[in-house]
PyMOL CGO cylinders between C-alpha atoms (Angstrom):
from pymol import cmd
from pymol.cgo import CYLINDER

trace = [
    CYLINDER, 0.14, -0.07, -0.11, 1.46, 3.57, -1.02, 0.3, 1, 1, 1, 1, 1, 1,
    CYLINDER, 1.46, 3.57, -1.02, 2.14, 6.13, 1.46, 0.3, 1, 1, 1, 1, 1, 1,
    CYLINDER, 2.14, 6.13, 1.46, -0.94, 8.43, 2.47, 0.3, 1, 1, 1, 1, 1, 1,
    CYLINDER, -0.94, 8.43, 2.47, 1.54, 11.22, 2.72, 0.3, 1, 1, 1, 1, 1, 1,
    CYLINDER, 1.54, 11.22, 2.72, 3.04, 10.73, -1.02, 0.3, 1, 1, 1, 1, 1, 1,
    CYLINDER, 3.04, 10.73, -1.02, -0.77, 10.36, -2.22, 0.3, 1, 1, 1, 1, 1, 1,
    CYLINDER, -0.77, 10.36, -2.22, -1.36, 13.70, -0.63, 0.3, 1, 1, 1, 1, 1, 1,
    CYLINDER, -1.36, 13.70, -0.63, 1.44, 15.43, -2.00, 0.3, 1, 1, 1, 1, 1, 1,
    CYLINDER, 1.44, 15.43, -2.00, 0.54, 14.23, -5.54, 0.3, 1, 1, 1, 1, 1, 1,
    CYLINDER, 0.54, 14.23, -5.54, -3.13, 15.39, -5.19, 0.3, 1, 1, 1, 1, 1, 1,
    CYLINDER, -3.13, 15.39, -5.19, -1.74, 18.88, -4.10, 0.3, 1, 1, 1, 1, 1, 1,
    CYLINDER, -1.74, 18.88, -4.10, 0.88, 19.15, -6.73, 0.3, 1, 1, 1, 1, 1, 1,
    CYLINDER, 0.88, 19.15, -6.73, -1.75, 18.16, -9.37, 0.3, 1, 1, 1, 1, 1, 1,
    CYLINDER, -1.75, 18.16, -9.37, -4.06, 20.74, -8.05, 0.3, 1, 1, 1, 1, 1, 1,
    CYLINDER, -4.06, 20.74, -8.05, -1.45, 23.51, -8.40, 0.3, 1, 1, 1, 1, 1, 1,
    CYLINDER, -1.45, 23.51, -8.40, -0.49, 22.44, -11.85, 0.3, 1, 1, 1, 1, 1, 1,
    CYLINDER, -0.49, 22.44, -11.85, -4.34, 22.25, -12.99, 0.3, 1, 1, 1, 1, 1, 1,
    CYLINDER, -4.34, 22.25, -12.99, -4.68, 25.86, -11.35, 0.3, 1, 1, 1, 1, 1, 1,
    CYLINDER, -4.68, 25.86, -11.35, -2.10, 27.32, -13.00, 0.3, 1, 1, 1, 1, 1, 1,
    CYLINDER, -2.10, 27.32, -13.00, -3.38, 25.90, -16.38, 0.3, 1, 1, 1, 1, 1, 1,
    CYLINDER, -3.38, 25.90, -16.38, -6.41, 27.52, -16.00, 0.3, 1, 1, 1, 1, 1, 1,
    CYLINDER, -6.41, 27.52, -16.00, -5.17, 30.83, -15.07, 0.3, 1, 1, 1, 1, 1, 1,
    CYLINDER, -5.17, 30.83, -15.07, -2.74, 30.75, -17.83, 0.3, 1, 1, 1, 1, 1, 1,
    CYLINDER, -2.74, 30.75, -17.83, -5.82, 30.03, -20.23, 0.3, 1, 1, 1, 1, 1, 1,
    CYLINDER, -5.82, 30.03, -20.23, -7.90, 32.74, -18.57, 0.3, 1, 1, 1, 1, 1, 1,
    CYLINDER, -7.90, 32.74, -18.57, -5.17, 35.30, -18.93, 0.3, 1, 1, 1, 1, 1, 1,
    CYLINDER, -5.17, 35.30, -18.93, -4.41, 34.31, -22.31, 0.3, 1, 1, 1, 1, 1, 1,
    CYLINDER, -4.41, 34.31, -22.31, -7.72, 34.84, -23.72, 0.3, 1, 1, 1, 1, 1, 1,
    CYLINDER, -7.72, 34.84, -23.72, -8.26, 38.25, -21.95, 0.3, 1, 1, 1, 1, 1, 1,
    CYLINDER, -8.26, 38.25, -21.95, -4.93, 39.22, -23.51, 0.3, 1, 1, 1, 1, 1, 1,
    CYLINDER, -4.93, 39.22, -23.51, -5.48, 38.21, -26.93, 0.3, 1, 1, 1, 1, 1, 1,
    CYLINDER, -5.48, 38.21, -26.93, -8.84, 40.29, -27.26, 0.3, 1, 1, 1, 1, 1, 1,
    CYLINDER, -8.84, 40.29, -27.26, -7.58, 41.77, -30.74, 0.3, 1, 1, 1, 1, 1, 1,
    CYLINDER, -7.58, 41.77, -30.74, -7.12, 38.27, -31.98, 0.3, 1, 1, 1, 1, 1, 1,
    CYLINDER, -7.12, 38.27, -31.98, -9.91, 36.34, -30.57, 0.3, 1, 1, 1, 1, 1, 1,
    CYLINDER, -9.91, 36.34, -30.57, -13.19, 38.14, -30.59, 0.3, 1, 1, 1, 1, 1, 1,
    CYLINDER, -13.19, 38.14, -30.59, -16.64, 36.68, -29.31, 0.3, 1, 1, 1, 1, 1, 1,
    CYLINDER, -16.64, 36.68, -29.31, -18.56, 39.35, -31.29, 0.3, 1, 1, 1, 1, 1, 1,
    CYLINDER, -18.56, 39.35, -31.29, -19.63, 38.86, -34.90, 0.3, 1, 1, 1, 1, 1, 1,
    CYLINDER, -19.63, 38.86, -34.90, -19.22, 42.30, -35.75, 0.3, 1, 1, 1, 1, 1, 1,
    CYLINDER, -19.22, 42.30, -35.75, -16.63, 44.70, -33.82, 0.3, 1, 1, 1, 1, 1, 1,
    CYLINDER, -16.63, 44.70, -33.82, -14.24, 47.54, -34.78, 0.3, 1, 1, 1, 1, 1, 1,
    CYLINDER, -14.24, 47.54, -34.78, -11.21, 49.07, -33.24, 0.3, 1, 1, 1, 1, 1, 1,
    CYLINDER, -11.21, 49.07, -33.24, -10.62, 52.70, -34.06, 0.3, 1, 1, 1, 1, 1, 1,
    CYLINDER, -10.62, 52.70, -34.06, -7.60, 54.81, -32.86, 0.3, 1, 1, 1, 1, 1, 1,
    CYLINDER, -7.60, 54.81, -32.86, -7.39, 58.25, -34.00, 0.3, 1, 1, 1, 1, 1, 1,
    CYLINDER, -7.39, 58.25, -34.00, -3.76, 59.89, -33.48, 0.3, 1, 1, 1, 1, 1, 1,
    CYLINDER, -3.76, 59.89, -33.48, -2.35, 63.20, -34.10, 0.3, 1, 1, 1, 1, 1, 1,
    CYLINDER, -2.35, 63.20, -34.10, 1.32, 64.43, -33.13, 0.3, 1, 1, 1, 1, 1, 1,
    CYLINDER, 1.32, 64.43, -33.13, 1.92, 68.23, -33.36, 0.3, 1, 1, 1, 1, 1, 1,
    CYLINDER, 1.92, 68.23, -33.36, 5.41, 69.04, -34.06, 0.3, 1, 1, 1, 1, 1, 1,
    CYLINDER, 5.41, 69.04, -34.06, 6.92, 72.72, -34.33, 0.3, 1, 1, 1, 1, 1, 1,
    CYLINDER, 6.92, 72.72, -34.33, 6.50, 72.84, -38.12, 0.3, 1, 1, 1, 1, 1, 1,
    CYLINDER, 6.50, 72.84, -38.12, 3.69, 70.14, -39.02, 0.3, 1, 1, 1, 1, 1, 1,
    CYLINDER, 3.69, 70.14, -39.02, 1.21, 67.69, -37.66, 0.3, 1, 1, 1, 1, 1, 1,
    CYLINDER, 1.21, 67.69, -37.66, 1.41, 64.21, -38.12, 0.3, 1, 1, 1, 1, 1, 1,
    CYLINDER, 1.41, 64.21, -38.12, -1.89, 62.44, -38.04, 0.3, 1, 1, 1, 1, 1, 1,
    CYLINDER, -1.89, 62.44, -38.04, -3.24, 58.82, -38.88, 0.3, 1, 1, 1, 1, 1, 1,
    CYLINDER, -3.24, 58.82, -38.88, -6.21, 56.64, -37.95, 0.3, 1, 1, 1, 1, 1, 1,
    CYLINDER, -6.21, 56.64, -37.95, -5.80, 52.76, -37.32, 0.3, 1, 1, 1, 1, 1, 1,
    CYLINDER, -5.80, 52.76, -37.32, -8.63, 50.69, -37.79, 0.3, 1, 1, 1, 1, 1, 1,
    CYLINDER, -8.63, 50.69, -37.79, -9.04, 47.05, -37.67, 0.3, 1, 1, 1, 1, 1, 1,
    CYLINDER, -9.04, 47.05, -37.67, -12.03, 44.50, -37.70, 0.3, 1, 1, 1, 1, 1, 1,
    CYLINDER, -12.03, 44.50, -37.70, -11.76, 42.87, -34.27, 0.3, 1, 1, 1, 1, 1, 1,
    CYLINDER, -11.76, 42.87, -34.27, -15.04, 40.90, -35.14, 0.3, 1, 1, 1, 1, 1, 1,
    CYLINDER, -15.04, 40.90, -35.14, -15.43, 37.18, -36.26, 0.3, 1, 1, 1, 1, 1, 1,
    CYLINDER, -15.43, 37.18, -36.26, -17.51, 38.50, -39.81, 0.3, 1, 1, 1, 1, 1, 1,
    CYLINDER, -17.51, 38.50, -39.81, -16.25, 40.67, -42.39, 0.3, 1, 1, 1, 1, 1, 1,
    CYLINDER, -16.25, 40.67, -42.39, -17.30, 44.39, -42.44, 0.3, 1, 1, 1, 1, 1, 1,
    CYLINDER, -17.30, 44.39, -42.44, -18.47, 45.95, -45.79, 0.3, 1, 1, 1, 1, 1, 1,
    CYLINDER, -18.47, 45.95, -45.79, -18.75, 49.53, -47.08, 0.3, 1, 1, 1, 1, 1, 1,
    CYLINDER, -18.75, 49.53, -47.08, -16.04, 50.74, -44.32, 0.3, 1, 1, 1, 1, 1, 1,
    CYLINDER, -16.04, 50.74, -44.32, -16.27, 54.57, -44.38, 0.3, 1, 1, 1, 1, 1, 1,
    CYLINDER, -16.27, 54.57, -44.38, -13.97, 57.10, -42.29, 0.3, 1, 1, 1, 1, 1, 1,
    CYLINDER, -13.97, 57.10, -42.29, -15.69, 60.49, -42.20, 0.3, 1, 1, 1, 1, 1, 1,
    CYLINDER, -15.69, 60.49, -42.20, -12.92, 63.11, -40.92, 0.3, 1, 1, 1, 1, 1, 1,
    CYLINDER, -12.92, 63.11, -40.92, -15.53, 65.84, -40.78, 0.3, 1, 1, 1, 1, 1, 1,
    CYLINDER, -15.53, 65.84, -40.78, -15.62, 68.91, -42.94, 0.3, 1, 1, 1, 1, 1, 1,
    CYLINDER, -15.62, 68.91, -42.94, -16.80, 66.78, -45.65, 0.3, 1, 1, 1, 1, 1, 1,
    CYLINDER, -16.80, 66.78, -45.65, -13.97, 64.53, -46.13, 0.3, 1, 1, 1, 1, 1, 1,
    CYLINDER, -13.97, 64.53, -46.13, -14.97, 60.75, -46.30, 0.3, 1, 1, 1, 1, 1, 1,
    CYLINDER, -14.97, 60.75, -46.30, -12.60, 58.04, -47.38, 0.3, 1, 1, 1, 1, 1, 1,
    CYLINDER, -12.60, 58.04, -47.38, -14.29, 54.86, -48.56, 0.3, 1, 1, 1, 1, 1, 1,
    CYLINDER, -14.29, 54.86, -48.56, -12.56, 51.82, -47.16, 0.3, 1, 1, 1, 1, 1, 1,
    CYLINDER, -12.56, 51.82, -47.16, -14.50, 49.03, -48.86, 0.3, 1, 1, 1, 1, 1, 1,
    CYLINDER, -14.50, 49.03, -48.86, -14.54, 45.55, -46.98, 0.3, 1, 1, 1, 1, 1, 1,
    CYLINDER, -14.54, 45.55, -46.98, -12.52, 44.56, -43.95, 0.3, 1, 1, 1, 1, 1, 1,
    CYLINDER, -12.52, 44.56, -43.95, -12.09, 40.94, -43.16, 0.3, 1, 1, 1, 1, 1, 1,
    CYLINDER, -12.09, 40.94, -43.16, -11.56, 39.57, -39.53, 0.3, 1, 1, 1, 1, 1, 1,
    CYLINDER, -11.56, 39.57, -39.53, -8.45, 40.57, -37.93, 0.3, 1, 1, 1, 1, 1, 1,
    CYLINDER, -8.45, 40.57, -37.93, -7.45, 43.21, -41.11, 0.3, 1, 1, 1, 1, 1, 1,
    CYLINDER, -7.45, 43.21, -41.11, -5.87, 46.29, -39.91, 0.3, 1, 1, 1, 1, 1, 1,
    CYLINDER, -5.87, 46.29, -39.91, -5.35, 49.30, -41.97, 0.3, 1, 1, 1, 1, 1, 1,
    CYLINDER, -5.35, 49.30, -41.97, -3.68, 52.67, -41.22, 0.3, 1, 1, 1, 1, 1, 1,
    CYLINDER, -3.68, 52.67, -41.22, -5.01, 55.68, -43.07, 0.3, 1, 1, 1, 1, 1, 1,
    CYLINDER, -5.01, 55.68, -43.07, -4.18, 59.50, -43.12, 0.3, 1, 1, 1, 1, 1, 1,
    CYLINDER, -4.18, 59.50, -43.12, -6.78, 62.21, -43.22, 0.3, 1, 1, 1, 1, 1, 1,
    CYLINDER, -6.78, 62.21, -43.22, -6.61, 64.73, -46.07, 0.3, 1, 1, 1, 1, 1, 1,
    CYLINDER, -6.61, 64.73, -46.07, -4.27, 67.73, -45.64, 0.3, 1, 1, 1, 1, 1, 1,
    CYLINDER, -4.27, 67.73, -45.64, -5.98, 70.99, -44.58, 0.3, 1, 1, 1, 1, 1, 1,
    CYLINDER, -5.98, 70.99, -44.58, -8.35, 68.89, -42.37, 0.3, 1, 1, 1, 1, 1, 1,
    CYLINDER, -8.35, 68.89, -42.37, -9.28, 70.22, -38.63, 0.3, 1, 1, 1, 1, 1, 1,
    CYLINDER, -9.28, 70.22, -38.63, -8.32, 66.79, -37.13, 0.3, 1, 1, 1, 1, 1, 1,
    CYLINDER, -8.32, 66.79, -37.13, -10.79, 67.08, -34.24, 0.3, 1, 1, 1, 1, 1, 1,
    CYLINDER, -10.79, 67.08, -34.24, -12.54, 63.60, -34.37, 0.3, 1, 1, 1, 1, 1, 1,
    CYLINDER, -12.54, 63.60, -34.37, -13.15, 60.69, -36.98, 0.3, 1, 1, 1, 1, 1, 1,
    CYLINDER, -13.15, 60.69, -36.98, -16.22, 58.47, -37.46, 0.3, 1, 1, 1, 1, 1, 1,
    CYLINDER, -16.22, 58.47, -37.46, -16.14, 55.12, -38.80, 0.3, 1, 1, 1, 1, 1, 1,
    CYLINDER, -16.14, 55.12, -38.80, -19.16, 53.36, -40.08, 0.3, 1, 1, 1, 1, 1, 1,
    CYLINDER, -19.16, 53.36, -40.08, -20.21, 50.05, -41.71, 0.3, 1, 1, 1, 1, 1, 1,
    CYLINDER, -20.21, 50.05, -41.71, -23.17, 48.31, -43.09, 0.3, 1, 1, 1, 1, 1, 1,
    CYLINDER, -23.17, 48.31, -43.09, -23.33, 45.73, -40.18, 0.3, 1, 1, 1, 1, 1, 1,
    CYLINDER, -23.33, 45.73, -40.18, -24.42, 48.42, -37.60, 0.3, 1, 1, 1, 1, 1, 1,
    CYLINDER, -24.42, 48.42, -37.60, -21.20, 49.84, -36.99, 0.3, 1, 1, 1, 1, 1, 1,
    CYLINDER, -21.20, 49.84, -36.99, -20.86, 53.49, -35.52, 0.3, 1, 1, 1, 1, 1, 1,
    CYLINDER, -20.86, 53.49, -35.52, -17.57, 54.68, -33.84, 0.3, 1, 1, 1, 1, 1, 1,
    CYLINDER, -17.57, 54.68, -33.84, -16.88, 58.20, -33.30, 0.3, 1, 1, 1, 1, 1, 1,
    CYLINDER, -16.88, 58.20, -33.30, -13.41, 59.31, -31.51, 0.3, 1, 1, 1, 1, 1, 1,
    CYLINDER, -13.41, 59.31, -31.51, -11.38, 62.37, -30.95, 0.3, 1, 1, 1, 1, 1, 1,
    CYLINDER, -11.38, 62.37, -30.95, -7.88, 62.28, -32.10, 0.3, 1, 1, 1, 1, 1, 1,
    CYLINDER, -7.88, 62.28, -32.10, -5.45, 61.20, -29.34, 0.3, 1, 1, 1, 1, 1, 1,
    CYLINDER, -5.45, 61.20, -29.34, -2.22, 63.12, -28.73, 0.3, 1, 1, 1, 1, 1, 1,
    CYLINDER, -2.22, 63.12, -28.73, 0.99, 62.11, -27.18, 0.3, 1, 1, 1, 1, 1, 1,
    CYLINDER, 0.99, 62.11, -27.18, 2.24, 63.63, -23.94, 0.3, 1, 1, 1, 1, 1, 1,
    CYLINDER, 2.24, 63.63, -23.94, 5.04, 65.87, -24.64, 0.3, 1, 1, 1, 1, 1, 1,
    CYLINDER, 5.04, 65.87, -24.64, 8.22, 65.34, -22.56, 0.3, 1, 1, 1, 1, 1, 1,
    CYLINDER, 8.22, 65.34, -22.56, 10.97, 67.48, -22.03, 0.3, 1, 1, 1, 1, 1, 1,
    CYLINDER, 10.97, 67.48, -22.03, 14.10, 66.41, -24.67, 0.3, 1, 1, 1, 1, 1, 1,
    CYLINDER, 14.10, 66.41, -24.67, 11.61, 64.50, -27.02, 0.3, 1, 1, 1, 1, 1, 1,
    CYLINDER, 11.61, 64.50, -27.02, 11.04, 65.82, -30.46, 0.3, 1, 1, 1, 1, 1, 1,
    CYLINDER, 11.04, 65.82, -30.46, 8.41, 68.41, -30.84, 0.3, 1, 1, 1, 1, 1, 1,
    CYLINDER, 8.41, 68.41, -30.84, 8.59, 69.24, -26.89, 0.3, 1, 1, 1, 1, 1, 1,
]
cmd.load_cgo(trace, "trace")
């Protein structure tokens, strides 16, 4: 007959390993939100502008984070500036630039599947010694 103390240690060891595996799966799924999506139609929009002394650099990142394609995706930069993007497949990410002379206040992204996202441009924090500070 096996020693009861050895059996207890084996049970505790297997329970600990099982708990670590379960935590790893839960954390892995939460971190991979951009890759694994539970929503059928979803989009990620990140407008960014960096104001330098002589110029302003702006870009908008758009990614289909849903499980299905998004059709007739369109970016509205305001002021009548609209860019047609067509269809975005699941996981597809594009980076676009707003038209020159745009006010760079907000961007609205829409799609036929009921997608509507409106966001203001994000600007980086200026730090001493960095370019444009």
